[in-house]
DSSP file (Angstrom, degrees, kcal/mol; ACC not computed):
  #  RESIDUE AA STRUCTURE BP1 BP2  ACC     N-H-->O    O-->H-N    N-H-->O    O-->H-N    TCO  KAPPA ALPHA  PHI   PSI    X-CA   Y-CA   Z-CA
    1    1 A M    >         0   0    0      0, 0.0     3,-1.6     0, 0.0    38,-0.7   0.000 360.0 360.0 360.0  -1.9    0.0    0.0    0.0
    2    2 A E  T 3   -     0   0    0      1,-0.3     3,-0.1    36,-0.1    76,-0.0  -0.357 360.0  -3.6 -63.4 129.3    3.0    2.4    0.3
    3    3 A G  T 3  S+     0   0    0      1,-0.1     2,-0.4    -2,-0.1    -1,-0.3   0.334 117.3  83.6  77.3  -6.5    2.4    5.5   -1.7
    4    4 A R  S <  S-     0   0    0     -3,-1.6    35,-0.3    33,-0.0     2,-0.2  -0.970  72.6-122.3-134.5 155.2   -0.8    4.6   -3.2
    5    5 A S        -     0   0    0     -2,-0.4     2,-0.5    33,-0.2    33,-0.2  -0.584  15.1-144.7 -90.5 142.9   -4.3    4.9   -2.1
    6    6 A V  B     -A   37   0A   0     31,-1.5    31,-0.7    -2,-0.2     2,-0.0  -0.905  22.1-130.6-109.7 139.9   -6.7    1.9   -1.9
    7    7 A S    >   -     0   0    0     -2,-0.5     3,-1.0    29,-0.1     6,-0.3  -0.201  29.0 -95.4 -81.9-178.6  -10.4    2.6   -2.8
    8    8 A E  T 3  S+     0   0    0      1,-0.3    -1,-0.1    27,-0.1    28,-0.1   0.672 123.1  44.6 -68.8 -17.3  -13.4    1.6   -0.8
    9    9 A N  T 3  S+     0   0    0     26,-0.1    -1,-0.3     4,-0.0    26,-0.0   0.427  87.5 115.5-108.3  -2.3  -14.0   -1.6   -2.8
   10   10 A S  S <> S-     0   0    0     -3,-1.0     4,-1.9     1,-0.1     5,-0.1  -0.343  70.8-126.7 -73.9 155.8  -10.3   -2.9   -2.9
   11   11 A G  H  > S+     0   0    0      2,-0.2     4,-1.6     1,-0.2     5,-0.1   0.719 108.6  57.9 -72.8 -20.5   -9.3   -6.0   -1.2
   12   12 A A  H  > S+     0   0    0      2,-0.2     4,-2.2     1,-0.2    -1,-0.2   0.912 109.6  44.9 -71.9 -42.8   -6.6   -4.3    0.8
   13   13 A L  H  > S+     0   0    0     -6,-0.3     4,-2.1     1,-0.2    -2,-0.2   0.891 112.7  50.6 -65.3 -38.2   -9.1   -1.9    2.3
   14   14 A Q  H  X S+     0   0    0     -4,-1.9     4,-2.3     2,-0.2    -1,-0.2   0.876 108.7  51.4 -71.3 -33.5  -11.5   -4.6    3.0
   15   15 A R  H  X S+     0   0    0     -4,-1.6     4,-3.0     2,-0.2     5,-0.3   0.943 111.9  48.4 -64.4 -46.7   -8.7   -6.7    4.8
   16   16 A M  H  X S+     0   0    0     -4,-2.2     4,-2.8     1,-0.2    -2,-0.2   0.899 109.0  52.2 -63.6 -37.0   -7.8   -3.7    6.9
   17   17 A Q  H  X S+     0   0    0     -4,-2.1     4,-2.2     2,-0.2    -1,-0.2   0.918 111.3  47.5 -60.1 -43.2  -11.5   -3.2    7.7
   18   18 A R  H  X S+     0   0    0     -4,-2.3     4,-2.0     2,-0.2    -2,-0.2   0.905 112.2  49.6 -60.8 -43.9  -11.7   -6.8    8.8
   19   19 A L  H  X S+     0   0    0     -4,-3.0     4,-2.9     1,-0.2     5,-0.4   0.931 111.3  49.8 -62.0 -45.5   -8.5   -6.5   10.9
   20   20 A M  H  X S+     0   0    0     -4,-2.8     4,-2.4    -5,-0.3     7,-0.3   0.950 114.4  43.3 -62.1 -46.5   -9.9   -3.3   12.6
   21   21 A E  H  < S+     0   0    0     -4,-2.2     7,-0.3     2,-0.2    -1,-0.2   0.763 115.6  48.5 -69.0 -26.4  -13.2   -4.9   13.5
   22   22 A E  H  < S+     0   0    0     -4,-2.0    -2,-0.2    -5,-0.1    -1,-0.2   0.904 120.2  37.2 -76.1 -48.7  -11.5   -8.2   14.7
   23   23 A E  H  < S+     0   0    0     -4,-2.9    -2,-0.2     1,-0.3    -3,-0.2   0.787 130.0  30.3 -76.9 -29.0   -8.9   -6.3   16.8
   24   24 A I    ><  -     0   0    0     -4,-2.4     3,-2.3    -5,-0.4     4,-0.5  -0.769  66.3-173.5-134.6  88.0  -11.3   -3.6   18.0
   25   25 A P  T >> S+     0   0    0      0, 0.0     4,-2.2     0, 0.0     3,-0.9   0.774  81.5  70.9 -54.4 -32.2  -14.9   -4.9   18.2
   26   26 A L  H 3> S+     0   0    0      1,-0.3     4,-2.2     2,-0.2     6,-0.2   0.772  86.7  66.6 -58.7 -27.1  -16.1   -1.4   19.0
   27   27 A A  H <4>S+     0   0    0     -3,-2.3     5,-2.1    -7,-0.3    -1,-0.3   0.930 104.5  42.1 -60.6 -46.8  -15.3   -0.5   15.4
   28   28 A R  H X45S+     0   0    0     -3,-0.9     3,-1.9    -4,-0.5    -2,-0.2   0.943 113.5  52.9 -68.8 -47.8  -18.1   -2.9   14.1
   29   29 A A  H 3<5S+     0   0    0     -4,-2.2    -1,-0.2     1,-0.3    -2,-0.2   0.863 110.4  46.2 -61.5 -32.3  -20.6   -1.7   16.8
   30   30 A G  T 3<5S-     0   0    0     -4,-2.2    -1,-0.3    -5,-0.2    -2,-0.2   0.430 111.3-122.2 -85.3   1.6  -20.2    1.9   16.0
   31   31 A G  T < 5 +     0   0    0     -3,-1.9     2,-0.2    -4,-0.2    -3,-0.2   0.750  47.3 171.0  66.9  26.0  -20.5    1.2   12.3
   32   32 A F      < -     0   0    0     -5,-2.1     2,-0.4    -6,-0.2    14,-0.2  -0.465  10.6-170.1 -74.8 138.9  -17.2    2.7   11.4
   33   33 A R  E     - B   0  45A   0     12,-2.3    12,-3.1    -2,-0.2     2,-0.3  -0.991  21.8-125.3-133.3 128.4  -16.1    2.1    7.8
   34   34 A L  E     + B   0  44A   0     -2,-0.4    10,-0.3    10,-0.2     3,-0.1  -0.558  24.7 177.3 -72.0 135.5  -12.8    2.8    6.2
   35   35 A R  E     +     0   0A   0      8,-3.2     2,-0.3     1,-0.4     9,-0.2   0.669  67.9   7.7-107.7 -30.8  -13.1    5.0    3.1
   36   36 A E  E     - B   0  43A   0      7,-1.5     7,-2.0   -28,-0.1    -1,-0.4  -0.987  54.2-174.5-154.6 145.2   -9.3    5.3    2.2
   37   37 A V  E     +AB   6  42A   0    -31,-0.7   -31,-1.5    -2,-0.3     2,-0.3  -0.944  26.4 133.8-144.6 119.1   -6.0    3.8    3.3
   38   38 A S        -     0   0    0      3,-1.5   -33,-0.2    -2,-0.3   -36,-0.1  -0.901  66.1 -97.7-148.0 177.7   -2.6    4.9    2.0
   39   39 A A  S    S+     0   0    0    -38,-0.7     3,-0.1    -2,-0.3   -37,-0.1   0.729 124.4  41.9 -70.7 -19.6    0.8    5.8    3.4
   40   40 A D  S    S+     0   0    0      1,-0.3    71,-2.0    70,-0.1     2,-0.4   0.703 123.0  10.2-100.6 -24.9   -0.3    9.4    3.2
   41   41 A R  E     - C   0 110A   0     69,-0.3    -3,-1.5     2,-0.0     2,-0.4  -0.987  47.0-160.5-160.2 142.9   -3.9    9.4    4.5
   42   42 A V  E     -BC  37 109A   0     67,-2.4    67,-2.4    -2,-0.4     2,-0.5  -0.997  12.1-168.2-119.9 130.0   -6.6    7.4    6.2
   43   43 A R  E     -BC  36 108A   0     -7,-2.0    -8,-3.2    -2,-0.4    -7,-1.5  -0.967   3.8-174.8-119.8 119.4  -10.2    8.3    6.0
   44   44 A L  E     -BC  34 107A   0     63,-2.5    63,-2.7    -2,-0.5     2,-0.3  -0.946  11.4-149.7-116.1 126.3  -12.7    6.7    8.2
   45   45 A W  E     -BC  33 106A   0    -12,-3.1   -12,-2.3    -2,-0.4    61,-0.2  -0.689   9.7-167.0 -98.0 143.4  -16.5    7.3    8.0
   46   46 A G  E     - C   0 105A   0     59,-2.6    59,-2.4    -2,-0.3     2,-0.3  -0.995  18.6-128.1-131.2 140.3  -19.0    7.1   11.0
   47   47 A P        -     0   0    0      0, 0.0     4,-0.3     0, 0.0    57,-0.1  -0.657   6.4-145.8 -90.0 142.3  -22.8    7.0   10.8
   48   48 A Y  S >  S+     0   0    0     -2,-0.3     3,-1.8     1,-0.2     4,-0.3   0.907  95.9  62.9 -61.7 -46.6  -24.8    9.5   12.9
   49   49 A E  G >  S+     0   0    0      1,-0.3     3,-0.6     2,-0.2    -1,-0.2   0.880 106.6  44.0 -60.0 -43.2  -27.6    7.0   13.6
   50   50 A K  G 3  S+     0   0    0      1,-0.2    -1,-0.3   -20,-0.2    -2,-0.2   0.534 118.1  43.4 -76.2  -8.8  -25.3    4.6   15.5
   51   51 A N  G <  S+     0   0    0     -3,-1.8     8,-3.2    -4,-0.3    -1,-0.2   0.030  79.1 127.6-132.2  26.5  -23.5    7.2   17.5
   52   52 A T  B <   -G   58   0B   0     -3,-0.6     6,-0.2    -4,-0.3     2,-0.2  -0.421  37.4-154.8 -85.7 159.9  -26.0    9.7   18.8
   53   53 A N    >   -     0   0    0      4,-1.8     3,-2.3    -2,-0.1    -1,-0.0  -0.612  45.1 -80.2-124.1-176.8  -26.5   10.9   22.4
   54   54 A H  T 3  S+     0   0    0      1,-0.3    -2,-0.0    -2,-0.2     5,-0.0   0.527 127.2  61.7 -71.4  -4.6  -29.4   12.4   24.3
   55   55 A H  T 3  S-     0   0    0      2,-0.2    -1,-0.3     0, 0.0     3,-0.1   0.444 114.0-116.8 -87.4  -8.8  -28.7   15.8   22.7
   56   56 A R  S <  S+     0   0    0     -3,-2.3     2,-0.3     1,-0.4    -2,-0.1   0.785  82.0 111.8  68.1  32.0  -29.3   14.3   19.3
   57   57 A T  S    S-     0   0    0     45,-0.1    -4,-1.8    -4,-0.0    -1,-0.4  -0.798  84.9 -75.2-120.0 173.4  -25.7   15.0   18.4
   58   58 A V  B     -G   52   0B   0     43,-2.3    43,-0.3    -2,-0.3    -6,-0.3  -0.527  57.6-111.2 -65.3 129.6  -22.8   12.6   17.8
   59   59 A F    >>  -     0   0    0     -8,-3.2     4,-1.9    -2,-0.2     3,-0.6  -0.405  17.2-129.1 -63.8 137.4  -21.6   11.3   21.3
   60   60 A G  H 3> S+     0   0    0      1,-0.3     4,-2.1     2,-0.2     5,-0.2   0.759 109.3  58.7 -65.3 -28.3  -18.2   12.7   22.2
   61   61 A G  H 3> S+     0   0    0      2,-0.2     4,-1.9     1,-0.2    -1,-0.3   0.824 104.2  49.9 -66.2 -31.3  -17.1    9.1   22.9
   62   62 A S  H <> S+     0   0    0     -3,-0.6     4,-3.1     2,-0.2     5,-0.2   0.921 109.6  51.9 -72.3 -45.6  -17.9    8.0   19.4
   63   63 A I  H  X S+     0   0    0     -4,-1.9     4,-2.2     1,-0.2    -2,-0.2   0.947 112.3  44.8 -55.0 -50.9  -15.9   11.0   18.0
   64   64 A S  H  X S+     0   0    0     -4,-2.1     4,-2.4     2,-0.2    -1,-0.2   0.888 113.7  51.2 -64.2 -39.0  -12.9   10.0   20.2
   65   65 A T  H  X S+     0   0    0     -4,-1.9     4,-2.8     1,-0.2     5,-0.2   0.958 109.4  48.6 -62.0 -50.9  -13.4    6.4   19.1
   66   66 A A  H  X S+     0   0    0     -4,-3.1     4,-2.0     1,-0.2    -2,-0.2   0.858 113.7  47.5 -60.6 -37.8  -13.5    7.2   15.4
   67   67 A Q  H  X S+     0   0    0     -4,-2.2     4,-2.5    -5,-0.2    -1,-0.2   0.913 111.8  49.6 -65.4 -44.7  -10.3    9.4   15.8
   68   68 A I  H  X S+     0   0    0     -4,-2.4     4,-2.4     1,-0.2    -2,-0.2   0.923 112.8  47.9 -59.6 -47.9   -8.4    6.7   17.7
   69   69 A L  H  X S+     0   0    0     -4,-2.8     4,-2.7     2,-0.2    -1,-0.2   0.861 109.4  53.0 -61.7 -39.7   -9.4    4.1   15.1
   70   70 A C  H  X S+     0   0    0     -4,-2.0     4,-2.0    -5,-0.2    -2,-0.2   0.964 114.3  41.3 -57.7 -52.4   -8.3    6.4   12.3
   71   71 A G  H  X S+     0   0    0     -4,-2.5     4,-2.5     1,-0.2    -2,-0.2   0.868 112.0  55.7 -63.1 -38.8   -4.9    6.9   13.8
   72   72 A W  H  X S+     0   0    0     -4,-2.4     4,-3.1     2,-0.2     5,-0.3   0.916 108.3  50.2 -64.3 -42.1   -4.7    3.1   14.8
   73   73 A V  H  X S+     0   0    0     -4,-2.7     4,-3.3     1,-0.2    -2,-0.2   0.936 111.0  47.8 -61.9 -43.3   -5.3    2.2   11.1
   74   74 A M  H  X S+     0   0    0     -4,-2.0     4,-1.9     1,-0.2    -1,-0.2   0.915 115.4  44.6 -65.9 -40.0   -2.6    4.6   10.0
   75   75 A A  H  X S+     0   0    0     -4,-2.5     4,-2.6     2,-0.2    -2,-0.2   0.918 115.3  47.6 -68.3 -43.9   -0.2    3.2   12.6
   76   76 A Q  H  X S+     0   0    0     -4,-3.1     4,-2.8     2,-0.2    -2,-0.2   0.891 109.0  54.8 -64.4 -39.9   -1.1   -0.4   11.8
   77   77 A S  H  X S+     0   0    0     -4,-3.3     4,-0.9    -5,-0.3    -1,-0.2   0.936 112.1  42.9 -56.7 -46.3   -0.8    0.2    8.1
   78   78 A L  H >X S+     0   0    0     -4,-1.9     4,-1.4     1,-0.2     3,-0.5   0.884 113.3  52.2 -68.5 -38.7    2.8    1.5    8.6
   79   79 A L  H 3X S+     0   0    0     -4,-2.6     4,-3.6     1,-0.2     7,-0.2   0.869 103.8  57.9 -66.5 -35.2    3.7   -1.3   11.0
   80   80 A N  H 3< S+     0   0    0     -4,-2.8    -1,-0.2     1,-0.2    -2,-0.2   0.773 107.2  47.9 -68.1 -23.2    2.5   -3.9    8.5
   81   81 A R  H << S+     0   0    0     -4,-0.9    -1,-0.2    -3,-0.5    -2,-0.2   0.840 122.8  33.2 -77.5 -33.9    5.0   -2.6    6.0
   82   82 A I  H  < S-     0   0    0     -4,-1.4    -2,-0.2     1,-0.2    -3,-0.2   0.913 141.6  -2.5 -87.5 -52.1    7.9   -2.6    8.6
   83   83 A D    ><  -     0   0    0     -4,-3.6     3,-1.8    -5,-0.1    -1,-0.2  -0.818  58.2-167.6-151.7  94.2    7.1   -5.6   10.8
   84   84 A P  T 3  S+     0   0    0      0, 0.0    -4,-0.1     0, 0.0    -5,-0.1   0.626  91.5  54.6 -68.3 -10.3    3.8   -7.5   10.0
   85   85 A A  T 3  S+     0   0    0     -6,-0.1    -5,-0.1    73,-0.1    -6,-0.0   0.395  89.0 110.6 -99.4  -0.8    4.1   -9.4   13.4
   86   86 A G    <   -     0   0    0     -3,-1.8     2,-0.3    -7,-0.2    72,-0.2  -0.255  57.6-141.5 -75.0 161.2    4.3   -6.2   15.4
   87   87 A T  E     -D  157   0A   0     70,-1.9    70,-2.6    -8,-0.0     2,-0.3  -0.860   9.1-160.5-125.0 158.9    1.5   -4.8   17.7
   88   88 A I  E     +D  156   0A   0     -2,-0.3     2,-0.3    68,-0.2    68,-0.2  -0.992   9.0 176.7-141.2 143.3    0.2   -1.3   18.5
   89   89 A V  E     -D  155   0A   0     66,-1.8    66,-2.9    -2,-0.3     2,-0.3  -0.980  38.9-105.5-139.5 152.9   -1.7    0.2   21.3
   90   90 A I  E     -D  154   0A   0     -2,-0.3    64,-0.3    64,-0.2     3,-0.1  -0.605  31.8-174.0 -69.8 136.4   -2.9    3.8   21.9
   91   91 A E  E     -     0   0A   0     62,-3.4     2,-0.3     1,-0.4    63,-0.2   0.780  62.5 -25.5 -99.8 -42.0   -0.6    5.3   24.7
   92   92 A R  E     +D  153   0A   0     61,-1.2    61,-2.9     2,-0.0    -1,-0.4  -0.978  61.8 178.3-169.0 156.4   -2.3    8.7   25.2
   93   93 A H  E     -D  152   0A   0     -2,-0.3     2,-0.4    59,-0.2    59,-0.2  -0.994  15.7-150.0-162.5 156.8   -4.5   11.2   23.4
   94   94 A T  E     -D  151   0A   0     57,-2.5    57,-2.2    -2,-0.3     2,-0.4  -0.978  10.1-161.6-129.7 148.6   -6.3   14.4   23.6
   95   95 A T  E     -D  150   0A   0     -2,-0.4     2,-0.6    55,-0.2    55,-0.2  -0.998   4.1-159.4-130.6 124.8   -9.5   15.5   21.7
   96   96 A E  E     -D  149   0A   0     53,-2.9    53,-1.7    -2,-0.4     2,-0.4  -0.944  13.1-147.8-108.3 112.9  -10.7   19.0   21.3
   97   97 A F  E     +D  148   0A   0     -2,-0.6    51,-0.2    51,-0.2    50,-0.1  -0.707  22.2 172.0 -86.3 129.7  -14.4   19.2   20.4
   98   98 A L        -     0   0    0     49,-2.9    50,-0.2    -2,-0.4    -1,-0.2   0.713  60.7  -2.6-113.5 -33.4  -15.0   22.3   18.2
   99   99 A S  S    S-     0   0    0     48,-1.4    -1,-0.4    46,-0.1     0, 0.0  -0.983  75.7 -98.8-159.5 150.2  -18.7   22.0   17.1
  100  100 A P        -     0   0    0      0, 0.0     2,-0.4     0, 0.0    48,-0.0  -0.353  35.4-139.0 -71.2 155.6  -21.6   19.6   17.6
  101  101 A L        +     0   0    0    -43,-0.3   -43,-2.3     1,-0.1     4,-0.1  -0.963  26.9 171.5-120.0 136.7  -22.3   17.1   14.9
  102  102 A R        +     0   0    0     -2,-0.4     2,-0.3   -45,-0.2    -1,-0.1  -0.055  65.9  44.4-127.6  29.2  -25.7   16.2   13.6
  103  103 A K  S    S-     0   0    0    -55,-0.1   -45,-0.1   -56,-0.0    -2,-0.0  -0.935  99.0 -57.5-159.5 170.7  -24.9   14.1   10.6
  104  104 A D        -     0   0    0     -2,-0.3    37,-3.6    36,-0.1    38,-0.3  -0.280  58.2-152.9 -61.0 156.1  -22.5   11.4    9.4
  105  105 A F  E     -CE  46 140A   0    -59,-2.4   -59,-2.6    35,-0.3     2,-0.4  -0.905  16.4-144.4-138.4 159.0  -18.8   12.2    9.8
  106  106 A I  E     -CE  45 139A   0     33,-2.8    33,-3.1    -2,-0.3     2,-0.4  -0.958   9.4-154.5-122.9 139.1  -15.4   11.5    8.4
  107  107 A A  E     -CE  44 138A   0    -63,-2.7   -63,-2.5    -2,-0.4     2,-0.4  -0.962  14.8-164.4-106.2 128.8  -12.1   11.2   10.4
  108  108 A C  E     -CE  43 137A   0     29,-3.2    29,-2.2    -2,-0.4     2,-0.4  -0.974   8.1-174.0-121.8 132.9   -8.9   12.0    8.5
  109  109 A C  E     -CE  42 136A   0    -67,-2.4   -67,-2.4    -2,-0.4     2,-0.3  -0.987  16.7-143.5-128.0 131.1   -5.3   11.2    9.5
  110  110 A T  E     -C   41   0A   0     25,-0.8    25,-0.4    -2,-0.4   -69,-0.3  -0.762  27.1-119.6 -92.8 137.4   -2.3   12.4    7.6
  111  111 A G        -     0   0    0    -71,-2.0   -71,-0.1    -2,-0.3   -72,-0.1  -0.259  33.1 -90.4 -76.1 164.4    0.6    9.8    7.5
  112  112 A P        -     0   0    0      0, 0.0    -1,-0.1     0, 0.0    22,-0.0  -0.371  43.5-110.5 -70.5 152.3    4.1   10.4    8.9
  113  113 A D     >  -     0   0    0      1,-0.1     4,-2.2    -2,-0.1     5,-0.1  -0.208  36.8 -95.9 -74.1 172.1    6.8   11.9    6.6
  114  114 A N  H  > S+     0   0    0      1,-0.2     4,-2.2     2,-0.2     5,-0.2   0.843 123.6  57.4 -65.3 -35.6    9.7    9.8    5.5
  115  115 A V  H  > S+     0   0    0      2,-0.2     4,-2.0     1,-0.2    -1,-0.2   0.920 109.9  47.2 -60.7 -44.6   12.1   11.1    8.2
  116  116 A E  H  > S+     0   0    0      1,-0.2     4,-2.2     2,-0.2    -2,-0.2   0.934 110.9  50.4 -64.3 -46.1    9.5    9.8   10.8
  117  117 A V  H  X S+     0   0    0     -4,-2.2     4,-2.0     1,-0.2    -1,-0.2   0.877 108.8  50.7 -60.7 -40.2    9.1    6.6    9.2
  118  118 A E  H  X S+     0   0    0     -4,-2.2     4,-2.2     2,-0.2    -1,-0.2   0.838 109.6  51.9 -65.5 -35.5   12.9    6.0    9.0
  119  119 A R  H  X S+     0   0    0     -4,-2.0     4,-2.9    -5,-0.2     5,-0.2   0.943 110.1  49.0 -66.6 -44.0   13.2    6.8   12.8
  120  120 A I  H  X S+     0   0    0     -4,-2.2     4,-2.2     2,-0.2    -2,-0.2   0.899 111.7  48.3 -58.8 -44.6   10.4    4.3   13.6
  121  121 A K  H  X S+     0   0    0     -4,-2.0     4,-2.3     1,-0.2    -1,-0.2   0.925 112.9  49.6 -64.9 -43.5   12.1    1.6   11.5
  122  122 A R  H  X S+     0   0    0     -4,-2.2     4,-2.7     1,-0.2    -2,-0.2   0.918 112.3  46.0 -59.0 -49.6   15.4    2.4   13.3
  123  123 A E  H  X>S+     0   0    0     -4,-2.9     4,-2.6     1,-0.2     6,-1.0   0.841 111.0  51.8 -67.1 -35.7   13.9    2.2   16.8
  124  124 A L  H  X5S+     0   0    0     -4,-2.2     4,-1.2     4,-0.3    -1,-0.2   0.885 112.8  45.8 -68.1 -37.5   12.1   -0.9   16.1
  125  125 A K  H  <5S+     0   0    0     -4,-2.3    -2,-0.2    -5,-0.2    -1,-0.2   0.928 120.0  40.2 -63.7 -45.8   15.3   -2.6   14.8
  126  126 A Q  H  <5S+     0   0    0     -4,-2.7    -2,-0.2    -5,-0.2    -3,-0.2   0.935 138.8   5.5 -69.1 -48.9   17.3   -1.3   17.7
  127  127 A S  H  <5S-     0   0    0     -4,-2.6    -3,-0.2     2,-0.3    -2,-0.2   0.428  89.3-118.0-122.1  -2.7   15.0   -1.7   20.6
  128  128 A G  S  <<S+     0   0    0     -4,-1.2    30,-3.0    -5,-0.6     2,-0.3   0.592  87.2  76.2  73.8  11.2   11.9   -3.5   19.3
  129  129 A R  E     + F   0 157A   0     -6,-1.0    -2,-0.3    28,-0.3     2,-0.3  -0.987  47.5 161.0-152.5 152.2    9.7   -0.5   20.2
  130  130 A S  E     - F   0 156A   0     26,-1.7    26,-3.3    -2,-0.3     2,-0.4  -0.958  26.1-127.0-165.7 172.4    8.8    2.9   19.0
  131  131 A R  E     - F   0 155A   0     -2,-0.3     2,-0.4    24,-0.2    24,-0.2  -0.968  13.2-161.8-136.2 140.9    6.2    5.6   19.3
  132  132 A L  E     - F   0 154A   0     22,-2.0    22,-2.6    -2,-0.4     2,-0.5  -0.981   6.7-154.1-129.5 118.6    4.2    7.5   16.6
  133  133 A E  E     - F   0 153A   0     -2,-0.4     2,-0.3    20,-0.2    20,-0.2  -0.799  20.7-179.6 -94.3 126.1    2.4   10.7   17.2
  134  134 A L  E     - F   0 152A   0     18,-3.0    18,-2.0    -2,-0.5     2,-0.4  -0.919  19.7-147.0-125.6 150.6   -0.6   11.3   14.8
  135  135 A Q  E     - F   0 151A   0    -25,-0.4   -25,-0.8    -2,-0.3     2,-0.4  -0.922  15.7-171.5-112.8 145.7   -3.1   14.1   14.3
  136  136 A V  E     -EF 109 150A   0     14,-2.1    14,-2.0    -2,-0.4     2,-0.4  -0.997   6.5-160.1-138.4 134.1   -6.6   13.3   13.2
  137  137 A V  E     -EF 108 149A   0    -29,-2.2   -29,-3.2    -2,-0.4     2,-0.5  -0.881   8.0-151.4-112.2 139.3   -9.2   15.8   12.2
  138  138 A L  E     +EF 107 148A   0     10,-2.5     9,-3.1    -2,-0.4    10,-1.4  -0.955  17.7 176.0-118.9 132.8  -13.0   15.0   12.1
  139  139 A Y  E     -E  106   0A   0    -33,-3.1   -33,-2.8    -2,-0.5     7,-0.1  -0.882  40.7 -93.9-125.9 156.7  -15.6   16.7    9.8
  140  140 A P  E >   -E  105   0A   0      0, 0.0     3,-1.3     0, 0.0   -35,-0.3  -0.411  48.6-110.9 -56.9 145.5  -19.2   16.4    8.9
  141  141 A E  T 3  S+     0   0    0    -37,-3.6     2,-0.4     1,-0.3   -36,-0.1   0.910 116.7  32.2 -42.4 -50.0  -19.4   14.0    5.9
  142  142 A E  T 3  S+     0   0    0    -38,-0.3     2,-0.3     2,-0.0    -1,-0.3  -0.442 113.4  76.7-107.8  55.7  -20.5   16.8    3.6
  143  143 A G    <   -     0   0    0     -3,-1.3    -4,-0.0    -2,-0.4     3,-0.0  -0.975  58.9-148.6-160.6 163.7  -18.5   19.8    5.2
  144  144 A T        +     0   0    0     -2,-0.3     2,-0.5     2,-0.1    -1,-0.1   0.449  67.4 106.1-117.8 -10.7  -15.1   21.4    5.6
  145  145 A R  S    S-     0   0    0      1,-0.1     2,-0.2     2,-0.0   -46,-0.1  -0.625  75.4-121.4 -81.9 124.8  -15.6   22.8    9.1
  146  146 A E        -     0   0    0     -2,-0.5    -7,-0.2     1,-0.2     3,-0.1  -0.440  27.5-176.7 -65.2 128.9  -13.6   20.9   11.6
  147  147 A A        +     0   0    0     -9,-3.1   -49,-2.9     1,-0.3   -48,-1.4   0.641  69.6   4.3 -94.2 -21.3  -15.8   19.3   14.4
  148  148 A A  E     -DF  97 138A   0    -10,-1.4   -10,-2.5   -51,-0.2     2,-0.4  -0.982  56.9-151.8-158.1 151.0  -12.9   17.8   16.4
  149  149 A R  E     -DF  96 137A   0    -53,-1.7   -53,-2.9    -2,-0.3     2,-0.4  -0.978  15.6-168.6-126.5 144.4   -9.1   17.6   16.5
  150  150 A F  E     -DF  95 136A   0    -14,-2.0   -14,-2.1    -2,-0.4     2,-0.4  -0.967  12.2-172.8-138.9 137.2   -7.2   14.7   18.0
  151  151 A S  E     +DF  94 135A   0    -57,-2.2   -57,-2.5    -2,-0.4     2,-0.3  -0.989  22.2 169.2-131.3 126.2   -3.5   14.2   18.9
  152  152 A G  E     -DF  93 134A   0    -18,-2.0   -18,-3.0    -2,-0.4     2,-0.5  -0.984  29.0-140.8-144.8 152.8   -2.5   10.8   19.9
  153  153 A V  E     -DF  92 133A   0    -61,-2.9   -62,-3.4    -2,-0.3   -61,-1.2  -0.944  17.3-158.8-112.2 123.0    0.6    8.7   20.6
  154  154 A Y  E     -DF  90 132A   0    -22,-2.6   -22,-2.0    -2,-0.5     2,-0.4  -0.913   8.2-143.2-105.7 127.0    0.7    5.1   19.5
  155  155 A Y  E     -DF  89 131A   0    -66,-2.9   -66,-1.8    -2,-0.5     2,-0.4  -0.746  18.3-164.4 -92.6 129.1    3.1    2.6   21.1
  156  156 A M  E     -DF  88 130A   0    -26,-3.3   -26,-1.7    -2,-0.4     2,-0.4  -0.927  10.4-170.5-115.3 133.0    4.6    0.0   18.7
  157  157 A R  E      DF  87 129A   0    -70,-2.6   -70,-1.9    -2,-0.4   -28,-0.3  -0.956 360.0 360.0-118.2 143.5    6.4   -3.3   19.5
  158  158 A G              0   0    0    -30,-3.0   -29,-0.2    -2,-0.4   -73,-0.1   0.331 360.0 360.0-102.4 360.0    8.2   -5.3   16.9
């Protein structure tokens, strides 16, 4: 997958969707679906109907979950290219909620640059572990106004 995007119907994207749902069952329960996976970007869609709260807005926990999942897929995709037997967990994260959501939503994560990828490869080779900090932005599905911003650190073991 390095350097190229996989479409919603591709086998690679479907395999990553299955892995996400197997490793993190909340992904299936929340109805989260991958829309794009590449070395440069991950896009994850979430349905309003499965993630509402008593205010008829998207539940903050669902927003955080979507963002954690989006970052996890980016980190997992990277680790699969470096060490397919490696594992990943979220170490810490913060979410800033900017505006309420009342529709389906998309979480977007930009991949690490080449310098960061080389650092991770080196650390995994030397010590068997590394960390990756990622940013994820969440938008209404048909909008450009940010609804939430996320920063998270993923711990990787090779």
